[in-house]
N, C-alpha and C positions, 0 to 999 in steps of 0.2 A: 718216486724218489730219484734223486740225481746222483750220479757218481762223483760226488765232491765231498770234501771234508765236512763232517757233521750230517751227511746224507739229507740235505734239504729237500723239501717236497714242493711241487707245484700245487697251488691252492687257488680255486676260483674266488674272486673277490667282487664285491659290489663296487660300482663306479665311485661312490663317495669314499671308499677306503684307499683309493690310489694316491691321494695327496700325502698320506701318512706312510706310504711304502718307502722303506729305506734301501731295500735291495730285492732283487728278484729271487734271491736264495735265502731269505730271512726266515722262512717257515720250516719247522721240524714236524715230525710225525706227532710229537706231543701237542703242538699247536692245533693240528687237525683234530686230535682227540678232545682237546679242550673246547674247540668250536662245536664239535659234534655234541658234547655233553650240554653245552649252553644253547643248543639248537640254532647255531649261527652259521652253519654251512650253507653257502649259496648253492642252490640246485637250479640248474638250467631248466627252463620250462620245456615241456615235451613238445617238440615240433615235428610234425610229420612231413618228410621231404622224400622226393624220389627223383631219379635221373630219367630224363626223357631219352628216347632213342636218338634224337638229334644231338643231345649232349654227348652221348656215348660215341656216336659217329664222328663228331668233331674232335674228340680226344684221340680216337683211333687213327684218324687221318692226319693228325698234327705232327 
């Protein structure tokens, strides 16, 4: 939820939905619940990632 009038929410979308997007704050919690009921929530695939010691060192030294 965002601290804005109407409490809009961030919602992951499919690439093909971007053209019809009118605003970054157009979705409400009700939209999320409707998408969930229709099984239309986009779920990011599970990706296993990890930081290497070199990455950590580069950030620490930065």
